[in-house]
C-alpha positions as CSV (number, residue, x, y, z in Angstrom):
1,M,0.0,0.0,0.0
2,K,1.3,3.4,-0.8
3,R,1.7,5.8,2.1
4,Y,-0.2,9.1,2.1
5,R,0.1,11.6,4.9
6,I,-2.9,13.7,5.9
7,R,-2.4,17.2,4.7
8,R,-4.1,20.0,6.6
9,L,-6.8,21.7,4.6
10,S,-6.7,25.4,4.1
11,G,-8.2,28.1,1.8
12,A,-11.6,28.3,0.3
13,L,-13.8,25.2,0.1
14,L,-14.5,23.9,-3.3
15,A,-17.3,21.7,-4.4
16,L,-15.7,18.9,-6.5
17,T,-18.0,16.6,-8.4
18,T,-16.9,13.0,-8.3
19,A,-18.4,9.7,-9.4
20,G,-19.4,9.0,-5.8
21,G,-21.1,12.4,-5.1
22,L,-19.9,15.8,-4.0
23,L,-16.9,16.2,-1.8
24,L,-16.1,19.5,-0.1
25,T,-12.4,19.9,0.4
26,G,-9.9,22.7,0.7
27,C,-7.1,23.7,-1.6
28,G,-4.3,26.3,-2.0
29,A,-2.2,25.9,1.1
30,G,-1.6,29.3,2.8
31,D,-4.6,31.0,1.2
32,S,-6.4,31.4,4.4
33,G,-5.1,33.5,7.3
34,D,-7.3,31.7,9.9
35,A,-6.2,28.3,8.6
36,S,-2.5,29.3,8.7
37,R,-2.9,30.5,12.3
38,A,-4.6,27.3,13.2
39,D,-1.7,25.3,11.6
40,R,0.9,27.3,13.6
41,A,-1.1,26.8,16.8
42,E,-1.0,23.0,16.6
43,K,0.1,21.5,19.9
44,A,3.1,19.2,20.3
45,D,0.8,16.5,21.7
46,G,-0.3,15.4,18.3
47,F,-3.9,16.8,18.5
48,P,-5.2,19.1,15.8
49,A,-5.3,22.7,16.7
50,P,-8.5,24.3,18.1
51,A,-10.7,25.8,15.4
52,P,-11.1,29.5,14.7
53,P,-14.6,30.9,15.7
54,A,-17.4,28.9,14.0
55,P,-19.4,30.3,11.1
56,D,-22.4,32.4,12.1
57,S,-24.8,30.1,10.4
58,G,-24.1,27.4,13.0
59,E,-24.6,24.7,10.4
60,V,-22.3,22.0,8.9
61,S,-22.2,22.0,5.2
62,G,-24.2,19.1,3.7
63,E,-24.4,17.9,0.1
64,Q,-26.9,15.5,-1.4
65,H,-25.5,12.2,-2.6
66,E,-27.0,10.4,-5.5
67,D,-28.7,7.8,-3.2
68,G,-30.6,10.7,-1.6
69,T,-28.7,10.7,1.7
70,D,-26.8,13.6,3.1
71,R,-23.0,13.6,3.1
72,E,-21.7,16.1,5.7
73,F,-18.2,17.4,5.6
74,A,-16.7,19.8,8.1
75,P,-15.3,23.2,7.0
76,E,-11.7,24.4,7.4
77,P,-9.2,24.3,8.9
78,D,-9.3,20.5,9.1
79,Y,-12.1,18.5,10.6
80,L,-11.6,15.5,8.4
81,S,-9.7,12.3,9.3
82,T,-9.0,9.9,6.5
83,F,-7.4,6.5,6.6
84,A,-7.1,3.2,4.7
85,L,-8.8,0.2,6.4
86,D,-6.7,-2.3,8.3
87,V,-7.4,-5.7,9.7
88,D,-3.9,-6.6,10.8
89,T,-3.5,-8.1,14.3
90,A,0.3,-9.0,14.3
91,S,1.3,-6.2,16.7
92,Y,-1.0,-7.4,19.5
93,G,0.0,-11.1,19.0
94,Y,3.7,-10.3,19.1
95,A,3.3,-8.1,22.2
96,R,1.5,-10.9,24.0
97,R,4.3,-13.4,23.3
98,T,7.0,-10.9,24.3
99,L,5.2,-10.1,27.6
100,A,4.7,-13.9,28.3
101,E,8.4,-14.3,28.0
102,G,9.1,-11.6,30.6
103,A,10.0,-8.7,28.4
104,R,8.2,-5.6,27.2
105,P,7.8,-5.2,23.4
106,H,9.6,-2.3,21.9
107,P,7.4,0.8,21.5
108,S,8.0,0.9,17.8
109,T,6.2,-2.5,17.4
110,I,3.1,-1.3,19.1
111,R,0.2,-0.3,16.7
112,P,-2.9,0.4,18.7
113,E,-5.3,-0.3,15.8
114,E,-4.0,-3.9,15.7
115,F,-4.7,-4.3,19.4
116,V,-8.2,-2.9,19.0
117,N,-8.9,-5.0,15.9
118,S,-7.9,-8.2,17.7
119,F,-11.3,-8.5,19.5
120,R,-14.8,-9.5,18.5
121,Q,-17.3,-6.7,18.1
122,D,-21.0,-6.4,18.3
123,Y,-21.7,-4.3,15.1
124,E,-24.7,-5.0,12.9
125,R,-23.6,-6.6,9.7
126,P,-24.7,-5.8,6.1
127,D,-26.6,-8.3,3.9
128,G,-24.3,-8.0,0.8
129,N,-20.8,-6.9,0.0
130,G,-19.5,-3.7,1.6
131,F,-19.9,-2.4,5.1
132,S,-22.3,-1.4,7.9
133,V,-21.2,1.7,9.8
134,T,-21.7,2.1,13.6
135,V,-20.6,5.2,15.5
136,D,-20.9,5.4,19.3
137,G,-18.9,6.8,22.2
138,A,-18.5,7.5,25.9
139,R,-17.2,10.4,28.0
140,T,-14.0,9.9,29.9
141,S,-12.8,11.1,33.3
142,A,-10.8,13.9,31.5
143,E,-12.8,17.1,31.3
144,D,-14.6,17.5,27.9
145,W,-12.9,14.4,26.5
146,S,-14.7,11.5,25.0
147,L,-13.8,8.3,23.2
148,V,-15.6,7.8,19.9
149,R,-15.7,4.4,18.2
150,V,-16.2,4.1,14.5
151,G,-17.1,0.5,13.7
152,L,-17.2,-1.1,10.2
153,A,-18.4,-4.6,9.6
154,T,-18.6,-6.8,6.5
155,R,-21.2,-9.6,6.0
156,P,-20.8,-12.8,7.8
157,A,-18.4,-15.3,6.4
158,E,-20.2,-17.7,4.0
159,D,-20.3,-21.5,4.3
160,E,-17.0,-23.0,3.1
161,G,-18.7,-24.4,0.1
162,E,-20.0,-21.0,-1.1
163,R,-16.7,-19.1,-1.4
164,P,-14.7,-18.9,-4.6
165,P,-11.9,-21.4,-5.1
166,A,-8.5,-20.5,-3.7
167,A,-5.1,-20.6,-5.4
168,L,-2.7,-20.2,-2.5
169,T,1.1,-20.0,-2.9
170,F,2.8,-20.7,0.4
171,V,6.2,-19.1,0.7
172,L,7.8,-20.7,3.7
173,D,11.0,-19.6,5.5
174,V,13.3,-22.6,6.1
175,S,16.3,-20.6,7.2
176,G,18.4,-21.4,10.3
177,S,16.4,-19.1,12.6
178,M,13.3,-21.1,11.8
179,S,14.7,-24.1,13.8
180,E,13.5,-22.5,17.0
181,P,10.5,-24.4,18.5
182,G,7.3,-22.8,17.4
183,R,8.5,-21.7,14.0
184,L,9.0,-24.3,11.1
185,D,7.6,-27.1,13.1
186,L,4.5,-25.1,13.8
187,A,4.1,-24.1,10.2
188,K,4.5,-27.7,8.9
189,E,1.9,-29.0,11.3
190,S,-0.5,-26.2,10.4
191,L,-0.1,-26.6,6.7
192,A,-0.7,-30.4,7.0
193,V,-4.0,-29.8,8.9
194,M,-5.0,-27.1,6.4
195,T,-4.4,-29.4,3.4
196,D,-7.1,-31.7,4.8
197,R,-9.5,-28.8,5.3
198,L,-9.3,-27.1,1.9
199,R,-11.7,-28.0,-0.8
200,D,-11.0,-30.3,-3.8
201,D,-11.3,-27.3,-6.2
202,D,-8.7,-25.3,-4.2
203,S,-5.1,-25.2,-5.3
204,V,-1.8,-24.8,-3.4
205,A,1.8,-24.2,-4.4
206,L,4.8,-24.4,-2.1
207,V,8.0,-22.2,-2.2
208,T,10.8,-22.4,0.3
209,F,13.7,-20.0,0.9
210,S,16.9,-19.9,2.9
211,D,20.1,-18.9,1.0
212,E,18.1,-19.3,-2.2
213,A,14.4,-19.9,-3.1
214,E,13.0,-23.1,-4.6
215,T,9.5,-24.0,-5.9
216,V,9.0,-27.3,-4.1
217,L,5.5,-27.8,-5.5
218,P,3.9,-25.9,-8.4
219,M,0.3,-24.9,-8.3
220,T,-1.6,-28.2,-7.6
221,R,-5.3,-28.9,-7.3
222,L,-6.2,-30.5,-3.9
223,G,-8.5,-33.0,-5.4
224,G,-6.6,-36.3,-5.8
225,N,-3.3,-34.7,-4.8
226,R,-3.5,-34.4,-1.0
227,G,-0.9,-37.2,-0.5
228,R,1.5,-35.4,-2.8
229,I,1.0,-32.1,-0.9
230,H,1.5,-33.8,2.5
231,G,4.7,-35.3,1.2
232,A,6.1,-32.0,0.1
233,V,5.2,-30.4,3.5
234,S,6.6,-33.2,5.6
235,G,9.9,-33.1,3.7
236,L,10.7,-29.5,4.7
237,E,13.9,-29.1,6.7
238,V,15.7,-26.1,8.2
239,Q,18.7,-24.9,6.1
240,Q,20.8,-21.7,6.4
241,S,20.4,-17.9,5.9
242,T,17.3,-15.9,5.2
243,N,17.1,-14.6,1.6
244,L,13.6,-13.1,2.0
245,G,13.9,-11.2,-1.3
246,A,14.5,-14.4,-3.3
247,G,11.6,-16.0,-1.5
248,V,9.2,-13.2,-2.3
249,E,10.3,-13.0,-5.9
250,T,10.0,-16.8,-6.5
251,G,6.8,-17.0,-4.6
252,Y,5.1,-14.3,-6.7
253,A,6.5,-15.8,-9.9
254,T,5.0,-19.2,-8.9
255,A,1.7,-17.6,-8.1
256,V,1.6,-15.8,-11.4
257,E,2.5,-18.9,-13.3
258,G,-0.3,-20.8,-11.6
259,L,-2.8,-18.0,-11.8
260,R,-6.4,-19.2,-11.9
261,E,-9.2,-17.1,-13.4
262,G,-12.2,-16.9,-11.1
263,A,-10.2,-17.9,-8.1
264,T,-8.7,-15.8,-5.3
265,N,-5.0,-15.8,-6.0
266,R,-2.9,-15.2,-2.8
267,V,0.6,-15.5,-1.6
268,V,0.9,-16.7,2.1
269,L,4.3,-15.7,3.5
270,V,5.3,-17.6,6.7
271,S,8.5,-16.2,8.2
272,D,10.2,-14.4,11.1
273,A,11.0,-11.7,8.5
274,L,14.6,-11.4,9.5
275,A,16.2,-11.0,6.1
276,N,20.0,-11.3,6.4
277,T,21.3,-12.3,2.9
278,G,20.6,-11.6,-0.7
279,D,18.4,-8.5,-1.4
280,T,17.6,-7.1,2.1
281,D,16.5,-3.7,0.9
282,A,12.8,-3.4,1.8
283,D,11.9,-1.0,-0.9
284,T,13.2,-3.3,-3.7
285,I,11.4,-6.3,-2.3
286,L,8.2,-4.2,-2.0
287,E,8.5,-3.1,-5.6
288,R,8.3,-6.7,-6.7
289,I,5.2,-7.2,-4.8
290,D,3.6,-4.0,-6.0
291,G,4.1,-5.1,-9.7
292,A,2.4,-8.5,-9.2
293,R,-0.4,-6.8,-7.3
294,R,-1.2,-4.3,-10.0
295,E,-0.8,-6.5,-13.0
296,H,-2.2,-9.8,-11.7
297,G,-4.3,-9.0,-8.6
298,V,-2.2,-11.4,-6.4
299,T,-2.6,-10.4,-2.7
300,L,-0.5,-11.2,0.3
301,F,-1.2,-12.7,3.7
302,G,1.7,-12.5,6.1
303,V,2.0,-14.9,9.0
304,G,4.7,-13.9,11.5
305,V,6.4,-16.4,13.8
306,G,9.3,-16.5,16.3
307,S,10.4,-14.7,19.5
308,E,12.6,-12.5,17.3
309,Y,10.5,-11.1,14.5
310,G,10.9,-8.6,11.8
311,D,7.6,-6.9,12.5
312,E,8.1,-3.7,10.4
313,L,9.2,-5.5,7.3
314,M,6.4,-8.0,7.4
315,E,3.8,-5.3,7.9
316,R,5.3,-3.2,5.0
317,L,5.2,-6.3,2.7
318,A,1.6,-7.0,3.5
319,D,0.6,-3.3,3.0
320,R,2.2,-3.2,-0.4
321,G,0.8,-6.6,-1.3
322,D,-2.8,-5.5,-0.6
323,G,-3.0,-7.9,2.3
324,H,-2.6,-8.0,6.0
325,T,-0.6,-9.7,8.7
326,T,-1.1,-11.8,11.8
327,Y,1.2,-13.4,14.3
328,V,1.2,-16.9,15.8
329,S,3.2,-18.4,18.6
330,T,1.2,-21.5,19.6
331,A,-0.3,-24.6,17.9
332,E,-3.8,-23.4,18.8
333,E,-3.2,-19.9,17.2
334,A,-1.7,-21.5,14.1
335,R,-4.7,-23.8,13.6
336,E,-7.0,-20.9,14.0
337,V,-5.1,-18.9,11.4
338,F,-4.6,-21.6,8.8
339,C,-7.8,-23.6,9.3
340,E,-10.3,-20.9,10.2
341,E,-9.1,-17.4,9.3
342,L,-7.3,-18.3,6.0
343,P,-10.4,-19.8,4.3
344,R,-12.3,-16.6,5.4
345,H,-9.5,-14.4,4.0
346,V,-9.7,-16.2,0.6
347,D,-12.9,-14.2,-0.3
348,L,-13.0,-10.4,-0.6
349,T,-16.0,-8.2,0.0
350,A,-14.2,-4.9,-0.6
351,R,-11.2,-3.5,-2.4
352,D,-9.3,-0.3,-1.7
353,A,-11.6,0.5,1.3
354,K,-11.0,3.9,3.0
355,A,-12.8,5.7,5.8
356,Q,-13.3,9.4,6.4
357,V,-14.7,10.9,9.6
358,A,-16.0,14.5,9.5
359,F,-16.1,16.1,12.9
360,D,-18.5,19.0,13.5
361,P,-16.6,22.2,14.4
362,Q,-19.7,23.5,16.3
363,T,-19.3,20.7,18.9
364,V,-15.6,19.5,18.5
365,S,-12.6,21.5,19.4
366,R,-9.9,18.9,18.7
367,F,-9.6,15.2,18.0
368,R,-7.0,12.4,17.7
369,L,-7.2,9.1,15.8
370,I,-5.7,6.4,18.0
371,G,-3.2,4.5,15.8
372,Y,-3.4,4.1,12.0
373,E,-0.4,6.4,11.7
374,N,0.9,4.4,8.7
375,R,-2.6,4.1,7.1
376,E,-3.2,7.8,6.8
377,V,-4.6,9.0,3.5
378,A,-4.8,12.6,2.3
379,D,-8.3,13.9,2.9
380,E,-8.7,15.0,-0.7
381,D,-7.8,11.5,-1.9
382,F,-10.8,9.9,-0.2
383,R,-12.7,9.6,-3.4
384,D,-9.7,9.1,-5.7
385,D,-10.0,5.4,-6.4
386,R,-6.5,5.3,-7.9
387,V,-5.2,5.7,-4.3
388,D,-4.8,2.4,-2.5
389,G,-7.0,1.5,0.4
390,G,-7.4,-1.8,2.4
391,E,-8.7,-5.1,1.2
392,V,-11.3,-6.7,3.5
393,G,-13.0,-10.0,3.5
394,P,-16.3,-11.4,4.9
395,G,-16.6,-11.8,8.7
396,H,-14.3,-8.9,9.5
397,T,-14.8,-5.9,11.6
398,V,-12.6,-2.7,11.5
399,T,-12.6,-0.4,14.5
400,A,-11.1,3.1,14.7
401,L,-11.1,4.8,18.1
402,Y,-10.9,8.6,18.4
403,A,-10.2,10.8,21.4
404,V,-12.5,13.8,20.9
405,R,-12.6,17.0,22.9
406,T,-16.0,18.6,22.8
407,R,-16.7,22.3,23.3
408,P,-18.0,23.1,26.8
409,G,-21.7,22.8,26.8
410,A,-21.8,21.8,23.1
411,D,-24.9,19.8,22.0
412,G,-25.9,18.3,18.7
413,H,-24.2,16.6,15.8
414,L,-20.7,15.3,16.7
415,A,-19.4,13.4,13.7
416,T,-20.3,11.6,10.5
417,A,-18.2,8.5,9.3
418,T,-18.2,7.4,5.7
419,V,-16.6,4.3,4.3
420,R,-15.9,4.0,0.5
421,W,-14.9,0.8,-1.2
422,L,-14.7,-0.8,-4.7
423,D,-16.7,-3.9,-5.5
424,P,-14.2,-6.8,-5.8
425,A,-15.6,-8.0,-9.1
426,T,-16.7,-4.8,-11.0
427,R,-14.6,-2.2,-9.1
428,A,-17.6,0.0,-9.0
429,P,-17.4,2.5,-6.0
430,H,-19.8,2.4,-3.1
431,E,-20.3,4.3,0.1
432,E,-22.0,4.0,3.4
433,S,-22.3,6.5,6.3
434,G,-23.2,6.6,10.0
435,R,-23.4,9.5,12.4
436,V,-23.4,10.2,16.1
437,E,-24.8,13.0,18.3
438,T,-23.4,14.3,21.5
439,T,-26.6,13.1,23.3
440,A,-25.7,9.5,22.2
441,L,-22.5,9.5,24.2
442,D,-22.6,7.3,27.3
443,D,-21.9,9.2,30.5
444,S,-18.8,7.1,31.2
445,V,-16.7,4.4,29.7
446,R,-17.8,2.0,32.5
447,G,-21.4,2.7,31.6
448,A,-20.9,1.7,27.9
449,S,-21.4,-1.7,26.3
450,A,-19.0,-4.5,27.2
451,R,-17.6,-4.6,23.7
452,F,-17.0,-0.8,23.7
453,Q,-15.1,-1.2,27.0
454,V,-12.9,-4.0,25.6
455,T,-12.0,-1.7,22.7
456,V,-11.1,1.1,25.1
457,V,-9.0,-1.2,27.4
458,A,-7.1,-2.6,24.4
459,A,-6.4,1.0,23.2
460,Y,-5.3,2.2,26.6
461,F,-3.1,-0.9,27.0
462,A,-1.4,-0.2,23.6
463,D,-1.0,3.4,24.5
464,A,0.7,2.5,27.8
465,L,3.1,0.1,26.1
466,R,4.4,2.7,23.7
467,R,4.5,5.5,26.2
468,E,8.3,5.1,26.5
469,D,8.4,6.6,23.0
470,T,8.4,10.3,23.9
471,R,6.4,11.2,20.8
472,H,3.3,9.7,22.3
473,T,1.5,11.4,25.2
474,P,-1.1,9.6,27.3
475,L,-4.6,9.4,26.0
476,P,-7.2,11.4,27.8
477,G,-8.6,9.6,30.9
478,A,-5.9,6.9,30.7
479,P,-5.9,4.8,33.9
480,G,-2.9,3.4,35.6
481,M,-1.8,-0.1,34.6
482,R,-3.2,-1.6,37.8
483,E,-6.7,-0.1,37.2
484,L,-6.5,-1.2,33.6
485,A,-5.7,-4.8,34.7
486,E,-8.7,-4.8,37.1
487,H,-11.0,-3.5,34.4
488,A,-9.8,-6.1,31.9
489,D,-10.3,-8.9,34.5
490,E,-13.8,-7.6,35.2
491,L,-14.6,-7.6,31.5
492,A,-13.2,-11.2,31.1
493,R,-15.6,-12.4,33.8
494,R,-18.5,-10.5,32.3
495,T,-18.0,-11.5,28.7
496,E,-16.7,-15.1,29.4
497,D,-14.5,-14.4,26.3
498,E,-11.2,-16.3,26.3
499,E,-9.6,-13.6,24.1
500,V,-10.6,-10.9,26.7
501,R,-9.1,-13.2,29.4
502,Q,-5.8,-13.3,27.5
503,L,-5.9,-9.5,27.3
504,A,-6.3,-9.3,31.1
505,T,-3.4,-11.7,31.5
506,A,-1.1,-9.7,29.2
507,I,-1.9,-6.5,31.1
508,D,-1.2,-8.2,34.4
509,Q,2.2,-9.5,33.0
510,A,3.1,-6.0,31.9
511,Q,2.6,-4.5,35.4
512,G,5.7,-6.2,36.7
513,I,8.0,-5.6,33.7
514,T,10.1,-2.5,33.1
515,Y,12.3,-1.6,30.1
């Protein structure tokens, strides 16, 4: 995925007609004195600057979309937040393993959105492709600060027999570092189980890499060939160095050679992502992935393993490959990923999905998106379908949590969230919106729904873990680690959810560990 930073809007608002409707956006940096002063007033804490006095009309600009609904966009200086959707969870999985081993994860590996998106949500789901949009929130203990949750959900995952066939190219790291228990052995066991779970009309190929890359098995239909596939998997052995570049190049070449029309063609990279030989330049490796993505539509699913793990490289590979990442450290997690999640990830319900949240300057003085720093998209590119977004499949939810400071005594419309995506088959654009009023905010986080509270606890936990990085200041209303652990334990009992219990355990482990 290409990176796009949010650019602060300034100058006169223009009405730009697009295929999806009318988008109000700013242009001409430096044209507006008020906007320039707001830019210079931005605080070092990462929150957008307070707005200049609101327009006398007291209304937010609204434009009529072709489906008859209103699309509301906030005026200057910048009350828009735009980002590409993300369903990665690797950061949270790796943090849990690191804490279980008695160490704190490095702040650079903490991505709050991946903590938040690791938990089941209670959003209403749409009937067809695309998304439902849920917006809710609760006030925090910090004066005038609330947490606002934007929830996006796709339709439920279909029965296994209803999805399109899969053409999966597994690119498996067999370098020396994969000899550690819980790496290659875990991958082999998982692939063997998955081979028995996939359908007869699915296909798999197998590429390995150490010093060099080798296609162990070309694209092969499962029907009548399971024994051959099992033999290829069981014969895998650890070798030497990690030539990740060669593995990626050969993997994509194998995927393109075995490309199947009408199937979901995907590369599944299983590695600790610790490249140490051959082409180790991330940008060069990424360029190879980008070409296969654009020309052939091959997507990437990255599965990270190992106590030492190249988190940043794996994430960048998945981003550029229109895919996502997860992390496994136990046989149970691996079975869930390969036997449950992967079949769901085969299908796509949305391509290049982006979200834009418009905050109302009459009620909001400043806001902060928690996480998604490397998913930011320029506001004016929201409806530019040439700009990459995220790929999302059925059964997924995407959650974005905002810290929002409301104006004292403000009442009324707070924010409108819009998600835009392309149909996977026709690439036709679609949009869906949801909005929230100040009166809909719960009086406190503890008074909100259990799933909202789990979201908040996960975000606060990620925030605490990366606090050693001085660029990050505490979120409004952030509790101490002990209080956070007690809250998580209470939620685990209330929800009877094993994943929430694991979160409570991780927070408890973090209490006694220092850098």
